[in-house]
C-alpha positions as protocol buffer text, in pm:
chain_id: "A"
residue {
  index: 1
  type: MET
  ca { x: 7363 y: 7086 z: 16065 }
}
residue {
  index: 2
  type: TYR
  ca { x: 7186 y: 7211 z: 16378 }
}
residue {
  index: 3
  type: TYR
  ca { x: 6824 y: 7325 z: 16362 }
}
residue {
  index: 4
  type: ILE
  ca { x: 6710 y: 7600 z: 16599 }
}
residue {
  index: 5
  type: GLY
  ca { x: 6346 y: 7681 z: 16668 }
}
residue {
  index: 6
  type: LEU
  ca { x: 6257 y: 8015 z: 16829 }
}
residue {
  index: 7
  type: ASP
  ca { x: 5930 y: 8106 z: 17000 }
}
residue {
  index: 8
  type: VAL
  ca { x: 5946 y: 8485 z: 17006 }
}
residue {
  index: 9
  type: HIS
  ca { x: 5764 y: 8711 z: 17252 }
}
residue {
  index: 10
  type: LYS
  ca { x: 5791 y: 9073 z: 17358 }
}
residue {
  index: 11
  type: LYS
  ca { x: 6032 y: 9020 z: 17648 }
}
residue {
  index: 12
  type: THR
  ca { x: 6160 y: 8664 z: 17609 }
}
residue {
  index: 13
  type: ILE
  ca { x: 6262 y: 8418 z: 17338 }
}
residue {
  index: 14
  type: SER
  ca { x: 6234 y: 8042 z: 17397 }
}
residue {
  index: 15
  type: TYR
  ca { x: 6472 y: 7829 z: 17191 }
}
residue {
  index: 16
  type: CYS
  ca { x: 6534 y: 7464 z: 17109 }
}
residue {
  index: 17
  type: VAL
  ca { x: 6845 y: 7331 z: 16932 }
}
residue {
  index: 18
  type: LYS
  ca { x: 6821 y: 6989 z: 16760 }
}
residue {
  index: 19
  type: ASP
  ca { x: 7039 y: 6793 z: 16523 }
}
residue {
  index: 20
  type: ALA
  ca { x: 6924 y: 6608 z: 16209 }
}
residue {
  index: 21
  type: SER
  ca { x: 6820 y: 6301 z: 16411 }
}
residue {
  index: 22
  type: GLY
  ca { x: 6595 y: 6506 z: 16640 }
}
residue {
  index: 23
  type: LEU
  ca { x: 6821 y: 6491 z: 16946 }
}
residue {
  index: 24
  type: VAL
  ca { x: 6784 y: 6796 z: 17167 }
}
residue {
  index: 25
  type: HIS
  ca { x: 7119 y: 6966 z: 17233 }
}
residue {
  index: 26
  type: GLN
  ca { x: 7003 y: 7281 z: 17409 }
}
residue {
  index: 27
  type: GLU
  ca { x: 6678 y: 7428 z: 17539 }
}
residue {
  index: 28
  type: GLY
  ca { x: 6607 y: 7742 z: 17731 }
}
residue {
  index: 29
  type: LYS
  ca { x: 6491 y: 8100 z: 17738 }
}
residue {
  index: 30
  type: ILE
  ca { x: 6672 y: 8431 z: 17682 }
}
residue {
  index: 31
  type: GLY
  ca { x: 6573 y: 8795 z: 17693 }
}
residue {
  index: 32
  type: ALA
  ca { x: 6451 y: 8956 z: 17372 }
}
residue {
  index: 33
  type: THR
  ca { x: 6740 y: 9204 z: 17347 }
}
residue {
  index: 34
  type: ARG
  ca { x: 7027 y: 9238 z: 17101 }
}
residue {
  index: 35
  type: ARG
  ca { x: 7287 y: 9201 z: 17376 }
}
residue {
  index: 36
  type: GLU
  ca { x: 7150 y: 8869 z: 17501 }
}
residue {
  index: 37
  type: LEU
  ca { x: 7107 y: 8740 z: 17146 }
}
residue {
  index: 38
  type: ASP
  ca { x: 7474 y: 8816 z: 17072 }
}
residue {
  index: 39
  type: GLY
  ca { x: 7594 y: 8623 z: 17377 }
}
residue {
  index: 40
  type: TRP
  ca { x: 7358 y: 8330 z: 17305 }
}
residue {
  index: 41
  type: ILE
  ca { x: 7437 y: 8288 z: 16934 }
}
residue {
  index: 42
  type: LYS
  ca { x: 7815 y: 8275 z: 16998 }
}
residue {
  index: 43
  type: ALA
  ca { x: 7775 y: 7973 z: 17227 }
}
residue {
  index: 44
  type: LEU
  ca { x: 7575 y: 7766 z: 16976 }
}
residue {
  index: 45
  type: PRO
  ca { x: 7730 y: 7488 z: 16762 }
}
residue {
  index: 46
  type: GLN
  ca { x: 7779 y: 7540 z: 16390 }
}
residue {
  index: 47
  type: PRO
  ca { x: 7656 y: 7514 z: 16114 }
}
residue {
  index: 48
  type: ARG
  ca { x: 7304 y: 7619 z: 16209 }
}
residue {
  index: 49
  type: ILE
  ca { x: 6967 y: 7720 z: 16064 }
}
residue {
  index: 50
  type: VAL
  ca { x: 6715 y: 7928 z: 16259 }
}
residue {
  index: 51
  type: ALA
  ca { x: 6336 y: 7933 z: 16219 }
}
residue {
  index: 52
  type: MET
  ca { x: 6068 y: 8136 z: 16394 }
}
residue {
  index: 53
  type: GLU
  ca { x: 5704 y: 8228 z: 16359 }
}
residue {
  index: 54
  type: ALA
  ca { x: 5610 y: 8558 z: 16193 }
}
residue {
  index: 55
  type: THR
  ca { x: 5518 y: 8817 z: 16458 }
}
residue {
  index: 56
  type: ILE
  ca { x: 5556 y: 9191 z: 16508 }
}
residue {
  index: 57
  type: PHE
  ca { x: 5900 y: 9125 z: 16662 }
}
residue {
  index: 58
  type: THR
  ca { x: 6030 y: 8903 z: 16382 }
}
residue {
  index: 59
  type: GLY
  ca { x: 6184 y: 9174 z: 16165 }
}
residue {
  index: 60
  type: TRP
  ca { x: 6462 y: 9299 z: 16391 }
}
residue {
  index: 61
  type: ILE
  ca { x: 6548 y: 8947 z: 16516 }
}
residue {
  index: 62
  type: TYR
  ca { x: 6568 y: 8824 z: 16156 }
}
residue {
  index: 63
  type: ASP
  ca { x: 6805 y: 9107 z: 16059 }
}
residue {
  index: 64
  type: HIS
  ca { x: 7017 y: 9062 z: 16373 }
}
residue {
  index: 65
  type: LEU
  ca { x: 7065 y: 8685 z: 16336 }
}
residue {
  index: 66
  type: LEU
  ca { x: 7112 y: 8670 z: 15958 }
}
residue {
  index: 67
  type: PRO
  ca { x: 7491 y: 8743 z: 15959 }
}
residue {
  index: 68
  type: HIS
  ca { x: 7556 y: 8477 z: 16227 }
}
residue {
  index: 69
  type: VAL
  ca { x: 7375 y: 8173 z: 16081 }
}
residue {
  index: 70
  type: ALA
  ca { x: 7358 y: 7988 z: 15752 }
}
residue {
  index: 71
  type: GLN
  ca { x: 6990 y: 8073 z: 15700 }
}
residue {
  index: 72
  type: VAL
  ca { x: 6697 y: 8230 z: 15883 }
}
residue {
  index: 73
  type: LYS
  ca { x: 6347 y: 8112 z: 15793 }
}
residue {
  index: 74
  type: VAL
  ca { x: 6015 y: 8270 z: 15894 }
}
residue {
  index: 75
  type: ALA
  ca { x: 5705 y: 8051 z: 15924 }
}
residue {
  index: 76
  type: HIS
  ca { x: 5349 y: 8144 z: 15830 }
}
residue {
  index: 77
  type: PRO
  ca { x: 5154 y: 8156 z: 16161 }
}
residue {
  index: 78
  type: LEU
  ca { x: 4823 y: 8009 z: 16038 }
}
residue {
  index: 79
  type: MET
  ca { x: 4982 y: 7723 z: 15846 }
}
residue {
  index: 80
  type: LEU
  ca { x: 5223 y: 7647 z: 16129 }
}
residue {
  index: 81
  type: ARG
  ca { x: 4935 y: 7631 z: 16375 }
}
residue {
  index: 82
  type: ALA
  ca { x: 4760 y: 7375 z: 16155 }
}
residue {
  index: 83
  type: ILE
  ca { x: 5072 y: 7156 z: 16144 }
}
residue {
  index: 84
  type: ALA
  ca { x: 5180 y: 7186 z: 16507 }
}
residue {
  index: 85
  type: ALA
  ca { x: 4840 y: 7197 z: 16681 }
}
residue {
  index: 86
  type: ALA
  ca { x: 4837 y: 7004 z: 17008 }
}
residue {
  index: 87
  type: LYS
  ca { x: 4648 y: 6977 z: 17337 }
}
residue {
  index: 88
  type: LYS
  ca { x: 4952 y: 7068 z: 17545 }
}
residue {
  index: 89
  type: LYS
  ca { x: 5108 y: 7400 z: 17450 }
}
residue {
  index: 90
  type: ASN
  ca { x: 5381 y: 7615 z: 17602 }
}
residue {
  index: 91
  type: ASP
  ca { x: 5681 y: 7815 z: 17482 }
}
residue {
  index: 92
  type: ARG
  ca { x: 5929 y: 7528 z: 17519 }
}
residue {
  index: 93
  type: ILE
  ca { x: 5710 y: 7286 z: 17324 }
}
residue {
  index: 94
  type: ASP
  ca { x: 5640 y: 7546 z: 17054 }
}
residue {
  index: 95
  type: ALA
  ca { x: 6013 y: 7609 z: 17003 }
}
residue {
  index: 96
  type: GLY
  ca { x: 6073 y: 7233 z: 16978 }
}
residue {
  index: 97
  type: LYS
  ca { x: 5797 y: 7188 z: 16721 }
}
residue {
  index: 98
  type: ILE
  ca { x: 5933 y: 7472 z: 16508 }
}
residue {
  index: 99
  type: ALA
  ca { x: 6276 y: 7304 z: 16518 }
}
residue {
  index: 100
  type: ASP
  ca { x: 6115 y: 6972 z: 16415 }
}
residue {
  index: 101
  type: CYS
  ca { x: 5929 y: 7133 z: 16125 }
}
residue {
  index: 102
  type: LEU
  ca { x: 6255 y: 7294 z: 16016 }
}
residue {
  index: 103
  type: ARG
  ca { x: 6467 y: 6976 z: 16020 }
}
residue {
  index: 104
  type: CYS
  ca { x: 6194 y: 6767 z: 15850 }
}
residue {
  index: 105
  type: ASP
  ca { x: 6141 y: 7036 z: 15583 }
}
residue {
  index: 106
  type: PHE
  ca { x: 5778 y: 7080 z: 15688 }
}
residue {
  index: 107
  type: LEU
  ca { x: 5814 y: 7448 z: 15780 }
}
residue {
  index: 108
  type: PRO
  ca { x: 5549 y: 7660 z: 15596 }
}
residue {
  index: 109
  type: GLU
  ca { x: 5794 y: 7934 z: 15504 }
}
residue {
  index: 110
  type: CYS
  ca { x: 5666 y: 8283 z: 15422 }
}
residue {
  index: 111
  type: HIS
  ca { x: 5834 y: 8558 z: 15223 }
}
residue {
  index: 112
  type: MET
  ca { x: 6058 y: 8799 z: 15411 }
}
residue {
  index: 113
  type: ALA
  ca { x: 6110 y: 9123 z: 15221 }
}
residue {
  index: 114
  type: PRO
  ca { x: 6454 y: 9291 z: 15221 }
}
residue {
  index: 115
  type: ILE
  ca { x: 6515 y: 9543 z: 15496 }
}
residue {
  index: 116
  type: GLU
  ca { x: 6520 y: 9830 z: 15244 }
}
residue {
  index: 117
  type: ILE
  ca { x: 6164 y: 9747 z: 15133 }
}
residue {
  index: 118
  type: ARG
  ca { x: 6043 y: 9688 z: 15489 }
}
residue {
  index: 119
  type: ASP
  ca { x: 6173 y: 10027 z: 15605 }
}
residue {
  index: 120
  type: ARG
  ca { x: 5992 y: 10209 z: 15324 }
}
residue {
  index: 121
  type: ARG
  ca { x: 5680 y: 9999 z: 15368 }
}
residue {
  index: 122
  type: ARG
  ca { x: 5668 y: 10106 z: 15732 }
}
residue {
  index: 123
  type: THR
  ca { x: 5658 y: 10468 z: 15616 }
}
residue {
  index: 124
  type: LEU
  ca { x: 5373 y: 10397 z: 15374 }
}
residue {
  index: 125
  type: ARG
  ca { x: 5173 y: 10220 z: 15645 }
}
residue {
  index: 126
  type: TYR
  ca { x: 5232 y: 10511 z: 15881 }
}
residue {
  index: 127
  type: ARG
  ca { x: 5079 y: 10733 z: 15613 }
}
residue {
  index: 128
  type: GLN
  ca { x: 4764 y: 10517 z: 15634 }
}
residue {
  index: 129
  type: LEU
  ca { x: 4744 y: 10590 z: 16007 }
}
residue {
  index: 130
  type: LEU
  ca { x: 4756 y: 10963 z: 15932 }
}
residue {
  index: 131
  type: VAL
  ca { x: 4477 y: 10932 z: 15676 }
}
residue {
  index: 132
  type: ARG
  ca { x: 4256 y: 10746 z: 15925 }
}
residue {
  index: 133
  type: GLN
  ca { x: 4316 y: 11017 z: 16186 }
}
residue {
  index: 134
  type: MET
  ca { x: 4228 y: 11287 z: 15932 }
}
residue {
  index: 135
  type: VAL
  ca { x: 3899 y: 11113 z: 15856 }
}
residue {
  index: 136
  type: GLN
  ca { x: 3825 y: 11086 z: 16229 }
}
residue {
  index: 137
  type: MET
  ca { x: 3886 y: 11458 z: 16277 }
}
residue {
  index: 138
  type: LYS
  ca { x: 3662 y: 11546 z: 15982 }
}
residue {
  index: 139
  type: ASN
  ca { x: 3387 y: 11325 z: 16120 }
}
residue {
  index: 140
  type: ARG
  ca { x: 3431 y: 11488 z: 16460 }
}
residue {
  index: 141
  type: ILE
  ca { x: 3382 y: 11835 z: 16307 }
}
residue {
  index: 142
  type: SER
  ca { x: 3065 y: 11719 z: 16132 }
}
residue {
  index: 143
  type: GLY
  ca { x: 2944 y: 11558 z: 16454 }
}
residue {
  index: 144
  type: LEU
  ca { x: 2996 y: 11876 z: 16658 }
}
residue {
  index: 145
  type: LEU
  ca { x: 2800 y: 12080 z: 16407 }
}
residue {
  index: 146
  type: MET
  ca { x: 2515 y: 11828 z: 16392 }
}
residue {
  index: 147
  type: GLU
  ca { x: 2497 y: 11800 z: 16772 }
}
residue {
  index: 148
  type: THR
  ca { x: 2439 y: 12176 z: 16800 }
}
residue {
  index: 149
  type: GLY
  ca { x: 2201 y: 12199 z: 16501 }
}
residue {
  index: 150
  type: VAL
  ca { x: 2428 y: 12408 z: 16275 }
}
residue {
  index: 151
  type: GLU
  ca { x: 2342 y: 12404 z: 15904 }
}
residue {
  index: 152
  type: TYR
  ca { x: 2642 y: 12361 z: 15674 }
}
residue {
  index: 153
  type: ASN
  ca { x: 2736 y: 12259 z: 15322 }
}
residue {
  index: 154
  type: LYS
  ca { x: 2861 y: 11901 z: 15348 }
}
residue {
  index: 155
  type: ARG
  ca { x: 3071 y: 11913 z: 15031 }
}
residue {
  index: 156
  type: ARG
  ca { x: 3246 y: 12238 z: 15118 }
}
residue {
  index: 157
  type: LEU
  ca { x: 3282 y: 12191 z: 15494 }
}
residue {
  index: 158
  type: HIS
  ca { x: 3650 y: 12093 z: 15490 }
}
residue {
  index: 159
  type: LYS
  ca { x: 3759 y: 12361 z: 15245 }
}
residue {
  index: 160
  type: VAL
  ca { x: 3972 y: 12627 z: 15413 }
}
residue {
  index: 161
  type: GLY
  ca { x: 3772 y: 12925 z: 15288 }
}
residue {
  index: 162
  type: TYR
  ca { x: 3430 y: 12785 z: 15368 }
}
residue {
  index: 163
  type: PHE
  ca { x: 3530 y: 12663 z: 15715 }
}
residue {
  index: 164
  type: GLY
  ca { x: 3662 y: 13007 z: 15813 }
}
residue {
  index: 165
  type: GLU
  ca { x: 3351 y: 13173 z: 15672 }
}
residue {
  index: 166
  type: LEU
  ca { x: 3129 y: 12932 z: 15866 }
}
residue {
  index: 167
  type: LEU
  ca { x: 3294 y: 13021 z: 16197 }
}
residue {
  index: 168
  type: SER
  ca { x: 3295 y: 13394 z: 16136 }
}
residue {
  index: 169
  type: THR
  ca { x: 2949 y: 13450 z: 15984 }
}
residue {
  index: 170
  type: ASN
  ca { x: 2723 y: 13173 z: 16110 }
}
residue {
  index: 171
  type: GLU
  ca { x: 2558 y: 13275 z: 16436 }
}
residue {
  index: 172
  type: GLU
  ca { x: 2436 y: 12920 z: 16503 }
}
residue {
  index: 173
  type: VAL
  ca { x: 2789 y: 12810 z: 16591 }
}
residue {
  index: 174
  type: LYS
  ca { x: 2803 y: 12823 z: 16971 }
}
residue {
  index: 175
  type: GLU
  ca { x: 3101 y: 12961 z: 17159 }
}
residue {
  index: 176
  type: SER
  ca { x: 3138 y: 12632 z: 17345 }
}
residue {
  index: 177
  type: ILE
  ca { x: 3232 y: 12436 z: 17029 }
}
residue {
  index: 178
  type: ARG
  ca { x: 3443 y: 12703 z: 16853 }
}
residue {
  index: 179
  type: PRO
  ca { x: 3771 y: 12603 z: 17027 }
}
residue {
  index: 180
  type: LEU
  ca { x: 3705 y: 12237 z: 16949 }
}
residue {
  index: 181
  type: LEU
  ca { x: 3632 y: 12314 z: 16584 }
}
residue {
  index: 182
  type: LYS
  ca { x: 3949 y: 12522 z: 16549 }
}
residue {
  index: 183
  type: LEU
  ca { x: 4160 y: 12254 z: 16719 }
}
residue {
  index: 184
  type: SER
  ca { x: 4017 y: 11985 z: 16493 }
}
residue {
  index: 185
  type: ARG
  ca { x: 4085 y: 12196 z: 16183 }
}
residue {
  index: 186
  type: GLU
  ca { x: 4445 y: 12263 z: 16290 }
}
residue {
  index: 187
  type: THR
  ca { x: 4497 y: 11890 z: 16348 }
}
residue {
  index: 188
  type: ILE
  ca { x: 4367 y: 11813 z: 15998 }
}
residue {
  index: 189
  type: VAL
  ca { x: 4600 y: 12068 z: 15838 }
}
residue {
  index: 190
  type: ARG
  ca { x: 4898 y: 11934 z: 16033 }
}
residue {
  index: 191
  type: LEU
  ca { x: 4817 y: 11575 z: 15935 }
}
residue {
  index: 192
  type: GLN
  ca { x: 4775 y: 11673 z: 15570 }
}
residue {
  index: 193
  type: LYS
  ca { x: 5118 y: 11835 z: 15562 }
}
residue {
  index: 194
  type: THR
  ca { x: 5280 y: 11533 z: 15728 }
}
residue {
  index: 195
  type: GLU
  ca { x: 5106 y: 11293 z: 15490 }
}
residue {
  index: 196
  type: TYR
  ca { x: 5218 y: 11495 z: 15188 }
}
residue {
  index: 197
  type: ALA
  ca { x: 5577 y: 11500 z: 15315 }
}
residue {
  index: 198
  type: LEU
  ca { x: 5581 y: 11121 z: 15363 }
}
residue {
  index: 199
  type: VAL
  ca { x: 5443 y: 11048 z: 15017 }
}
residue {
  index: 200
  type: SER
  ca { x: 5681 y: 11297 z: 14854 }
}
residue {
  index: 201
  type: SER
  ca { x: 5983 y: 11141 z: 15026 }
}
residue {
  index: 202
  type: LEU
  ca { x: 5883 y: 10794 z: 14902 }
}
residue {
  index: 203
  type: GLN
  ca { x: 5827 y: 10918 z: 14548 }
}
residue {
  index: 204
  type: ARG
  ca { x: 6173 y: 11079 z: 14541 }
}
residue {
  index: 205
  type: ASP
  ca { x: 6343 y: 10770 z: 14685 }
}
residue {
  index: 206
  type: PRO
  ca { x: 6604 y: 10642 z: 14433 }
}
residue {
  index: 207
  type: LEU
  ca { x: 6512 y: 10280 z: 14511 }
}
residue {
  index: 208
  type: LEU
  ca { x: 6147 y: 10334 z: 14411 }
}
residue {
  index: 209
  type: ALA
  ca { x: 6148 y: 10628 z: 14169 }
}
residue {
  index: 210
  type: GLU
  ca { x: 6194 y: 10433 z: 13843 }
}
residue {
  index: 211
  type: ARG
  ca { x: 5946 y: 10161 z: 13933 }
}
residue {
  index: 212
  type: ILE
  ca { x: 5684 y: 10415 z: 14040 }
}
residue {
  index: 213
  type: ARG
  ca { x: 5734 y: 10607 z: 13716 }
}
residue {
  index: 214
  type: ARG
  ca { x: 5669 y: 10292 z: 13510 }
}
residue {
  index: 215
  type: LEU
  ca { x: 5369 y: 10189 z: 13721 }
}
residue {
  index: 216
  type: ARG
  ca { x: 5209 y: 10531 z: 13679 }
}
residue {
  index: 217
  type: THR
  ca { x: 5208 y: 10486 z: 13300 }
}
residue {
  index: 218
  type: VAL
  ca { x: 4921 y: 10239 z: 13358 }
}
residue {
  index: 219
  type: PRO
  ca { x: 4586 y: 10423 z: 13319 }
}
residue {
  index: 220
  type: GLY
  ca { x: 4419 y: 10485 z: 13654 }
}
residue {
  index: 221
  type: VAL
  ca { x: 4730 y: 10421 z: 13866 }
}
residue {
  index: 222
  type: GLY
  ca { x: 4819 y: 10715 z: 14091 }
}
residue {
  index: 223
  type: PRO
  ca { x: 5107 y: 10765 z: 14334 }
}
residue {
  index: 224
  type: ILE
  ca { x: 4947 y: 10580 z: 14627 }
}
residue {
  index: 225
  type: THR
  ca { x: 4849 y: 10278 z: 14417 }
}
residue {
  index: 226
  type: ALA
  ca { x: 5198 y: 10265 z: 14263 }
}
residue {
  index: 227
  type: LEU
  ca { x: 5367 y: 10289 z: 14603 }
}
residue {
  index: 228
  type: THR
  ca { x: 5137 y: 10023 z: 14749 }
}
residue {
  index: 229
  type: TRP
  ca { x: 5216 y: 9784 z: 14465 }
}
residue {
  index: 230
  type: ALA
  ca { x: 5591 y: 9845 z: 14484 }
}
residue {
  index: 231
  type: LEU
  ca { x: 5617 y: 9810 z: 14863 }
}
residue {
  index: 232
  type: GLU
  ca { x: 5346 y: 9560 z: 14955 }
}
residue {
  index: 233
  type: MET
  ca { x: 5397 y: 9324 z: 14661 }
}
residue {
  index: 234
  type: GLY
  ca { x: 5774 y: 9366 z: 14651 }
}
residue {
  index: 235
  type: ASP
  ca { x: 5955 y: 9156 z: 14393 }
}
residue {
  index: 236
  type: VAL
  ca { x: 5679 y: 9002 z: 14179 }
}
residue {
  index: 237
  type: SER
  ca { x: 5908 y: 8721 z: 14067 }
}
residue {
  index: 238
  type: ARG
  ca { x: 5840 y: 8555 z: 14404 }
}
residue {
  index: 239
  type: PHE
  ca { x: 5492 y: 8465 z: 14274 }
}
residue {
  index: 240
  type: ARG
  ca { x: 5497 y: 8152 z: 14058 }
}
residue {
  index: 241
  type: SER
  ca { x: 5182 y: 8257 z: 13871 }
}
residue {
  index: 242
  type: VAL
  ca { x: 4928 y: 8537 z: 13836 }
}
residue {
  index: 243
  type: LYS
  ca { x: 4685 y: 8330 z: 14045 }
}
residue {
  index: 244
  type: GLN
  ca { x: 4924 y: 8343 z: 14341 }
}
residue {
  index: 245
  type: ALA
  ca { x: 4945 y: 8723 z: 14318 }
}
residue {
  index: 246
  type: ILE
  ca { x: 4564 y: 8747 z: 14301 }
}
residue {
  index: 247
  type: SER
  ca { x: 4533 y: 8523 z: 14606 }
}
residue {
  index: 248
  type: TYR
  ca { x: 4794 y: 8726 z: 14797 }
}
residue {
  index: 249
  type: CYS
  ca { x: 4587 y: 9041 z: 14738 }
}
residue {
  index: 250
  type: GLY
  ca { x: 4269 y: 8864 z: 14852 }
}
residue {
  index: 251
  type: LEU
  ca { x: 4085 y: 8921 z: 14524 }
}
residue {
  index: 252
  type: CYS
  ca { x: 3956 y: 8564 z: 14501 }
}
residue {
  index: 253
  type: GLY
  ca { x: 3756 y: 8335 z: 14725 }
}
residue {
  index: 254
  type: ASP
  ca { x: 3860 y: 8018 z: 14906 }
}
residue {
  index: 255
  type: GLU
  ca { x: 3796 y: 7684 z: 14738 }
}
residue {
  index: 256
  type: LYS
  ca { x: 3655 y: 7400 z: 14944 }
}
residue {
  index: 257
  type: SER
  ca { x: 3622 y: 7078 z: 14747 }
}
residue {
  index: 258
  type: SER
  ca { x: 3550 y: 6724 z: 14859 }
}
residue {
  index: 259
  type: ALA
  ca { x: 3482 y: 6431 z: 14627 }
}
residue {
  index: 260
  type: ASP
  ca { x: 3270 y: 6576 z: 14346 }
}
residue {
  index: 261
  type: LYS
  ca { x: 3153 y: 6881 z: 14541 }
}
residue {
  index: 262
  type: VAL
  ca { x: 3329 y: 7214 z: 14484 }
}
residue {
  index: 263
  type: MET
  ca { x: 3231 y: 7527 z: 14675 }
}
residue {
  index: 264
  type: ARG
  ca { x: 3369 y: 7877 z: 14635 }
}
residue {
  index: 265
  type: THR
  ca { x: 3349 y: 8109 z: 14935 }
}
residue {
  index: 266
  type: PRO
  ca { x: 3340 y: 8492 z: 14927 }
}
residue {
  index: 267
  type: LEU
  ca { x: 3662 y: 8692 z: 14919 }
}
residue {
  index: 268
  type: SER
  ca { x: 3923 y: 8529 z: 15139 }
}
residue {
  index: 269
  type: LYS
  ca { x: 4024 y: 8694 z: 15466 }
}
residue {
  index: 270
  type: GLN
  ca { x: 4374 y: 8545 z: 15440 }
}
residue {
  index: 271
  type: ARG
  ca { x: 4532 y: 8826 z: 15243 }
}
residue {
  index: 272
  type: ASN
  ca { x: 4744 y: 9137 z: 15253 }
}
residue {
  index: 273
  type: ASN
  ca { x: 4482 y: 9379 z: 15385 }
}
residue {
  index: 274
  type: ILE
  ca { x: 4661 y: 9695 z: 15273 }
}
residue {
  index: 275
  type: SER
  ca { x: 4699 y: 9588 z: 14911 }
}
residue {
  index: 276
  type: ASN
  ca { x: 4345 y: 9448 z: 14915 }
}
residue {
  index: 277
  type: GLU
  ca { x: 4203 y: 9786 z: 15023 }
}
residue {
  index: 278
  type: CYS
  ca { x: 4405 y: 9960 z: 14753 }
}
residue {
  index: 279
  type: TRP
  ca { x: 4279 y: 9736 z: 14470 }
}
residue {
  index: 280
  type: TRP
  ca { x: 3927 y: 9666 z: 14591 }
}
residue {
  index: 281
  type: LYS
  ca { x: 3801 y: 10000 z: 14726 }
}
residue {
  index: 282
  type: PRO
  ca { x: 3692 y: 10205 z: 14425 }
}
residue {
  index: 283
  type: PRO
  ca { x: 3689 y: 10586 z: 14406 }
}
residue {
  index: 284
  type: SER
  ca { x: 3366 y: 10753 z: 14518 }
}
residue {
  index: 285
  type: TRP
  ca { x: 3257 y: 10848 z: 14164 }
}
residue {
  index: 286
  type: HIS
  ca { x: 3287 y: 10483 z: 14054 }
}
residue {
  index: 287
  type: ARG
  ca { x: 3130 y: 10324 z: 14362 }
}
residue {
  index: 288
  type: GLU
  ca { x: 2769 y: 10361 z: 14250 }
}
residue {
  index: 289
  type: ARG
  ca { x: 2843 y: 10195 z: 13915 }
}
residue {
  index: 290
  type: ILE
  ca { x: 3001 y: 9893 z: 14089 }
}
residue {
  index: 291
  type: ILE
  ca { x: 2708 y: 9865 z: 14333 }
}
residue {
  index: 292
  type: ASN
  ca { x: 2465 y: 9859 z: 14039 }
}
residue {
  index: 293
  type: TRP
  ca { x: 2676 y: 9593 z: 13868 }
}
residue {
  index: 294
  type: ARG
  ca { x: 2685 y: 9379 z: 14181 }
}
residue {
  index: 295
  type: SER
  ca { x: 2307 y: 9402 z: 14221 }
}
residue {
  index: 296
  type: SER
  ca { x: 2260 y: 9288 z: 13860 }
}
residue {
  index: 297
  type: MET
  ca { x: 2482 y: 8985 z: 13931 }
}
residue {
  index: 298
  type: LYS
  ca { x: 2285 y: 8868 z: 14237 }
}
residue {
  index: 299
  type: PRO
  ca { x: 2111 y: 8529 z: 14199 }
}
residue {
  index: 300
  type: LYS
  ca { x: 1743 y: 8569 z: 14121 }
}
residue {
  index: 301
  type: SER
  ca { x: 1465 y: 8426 z: 14331 }
}
residue {
  index: 302
  type: ARG
  ca { x: 1248 y: 8141 z: 14209 }
}
residue {
  index: 303
  type: LYS
  ca { x: 955 y: 8378 z: 14167 }
}
residue {
  index: 304
  type: GLU
  ca { x: 1159 y: 8609 z: 13940 }
}
residue {
  index: 305
  type: MET
  ca { x: 1277 y: 8310 z: 13736 }
}
residue {
  index: 306
  type: ARG
  ca { x: 918 y: 8185 z: 13689 }
}
residue {
  index: 307
  type: ILE
  ca { x: 810 y: 8531 z: 13568 }
}
residue {
  index: 308
  type: GLU
  ca { x: 1100 y: 8543 z: 13319 }
}
residue {
  index: 309
  type: ARG
  ca { x: 1005 y: 8202 z: 13179 }
}
residue {
  index: 310
  type: ARG
  ca { x: 645 y: 8314 z: 13139 }
}
residue {
  index: 311
  type: TRP
  ca { x: 730 y: 8653 z: 12990 }
}
residue {
  index: 312
  type: PRO
  ca { x: 1053 y: 8622 z: 12790 }
}
C-alpha cells in the first residue's frame, strides 16, 4: 500500500508518496486543476490511499480522486496541527507529515458528508447570506431615517404598506434619501423572494422531504431548524453518543482536568457554527425569559451570601 499526503492550496497541490516503511517514492507539486490531477494520479503506483487537510478546496478534490484510489481521508485541521507542529514548515514538509500520519494511523480523520448532502447544505448556507444582507438593508433604512431626524414606527417600518405611506405622507423625509430608501426596499423584497425560493426548493427535495416532515412533528421545530438539522448534522449514526452530538453543536464547554483539578470552560468555540446558532439563538419573544434565567443562575457575591445567611 502507498500512502499519499496532499497539502492543498488555491493554485497548487504539494504531494508526498510513501510506502509502509516510510520510504519516499515521489514528491512534488502540481496545479490545482482537474486536468493535472488526472495526469498525476494515473502515474502513481497502486494500491494507494490519499489524505489531505480539510480546507475550502477539499470537497471537489475529494470527489475527483475518490474513484481512482482505495480511500480518501480528510484530516481535522486543528488536531492535525497539534500532532504535526514543528519549527520548520513548508508545503513539502506538510505533505510528508500528512503521509506519515496516514501510514501510522495517527491521522485525526473528520467526517466527510456525501456529495448530495454537501450540495444541498451549500444552498442552505447561501440562504444565510441572503438573510444577513436583508438585515443589513433594514438597518441601513433605519440609519438613513435616524440620520435625517425622521420619526417612524420601529415595529411597522419594514411592512410594505407603512413604508409606502411613510414616503408619500411624511414631509420630514428629504428628497436626497428617497432614492436610497426605495433602492434599499427593492433589495429587501428581491432578497426575500430569493430566500423563499431557496427554502421551498429544499423542502420539496425528495432526498429531504420525509426527514423534514418527521422533524417538524417535534414541537417548536420549524422548516429552517429541520433543514439545519438534516443538512448540518447529516447521518446521526456517525455520532457514537448523544454527548458527541452535543459537542459537535457547541452546546457544552471544554473540560480541562489535571490531577484532581477539573475546570469547565464556557461554550466551546470548536463547533459547527451554523447548527450552534440554530439551536442556541432563541426567538425574540423568548429571549427575555432566558436572560432572566441566566441572571438568576449567576454566582452570588460574598456580601449577598452573608446577607442570606443572616436573613434566611
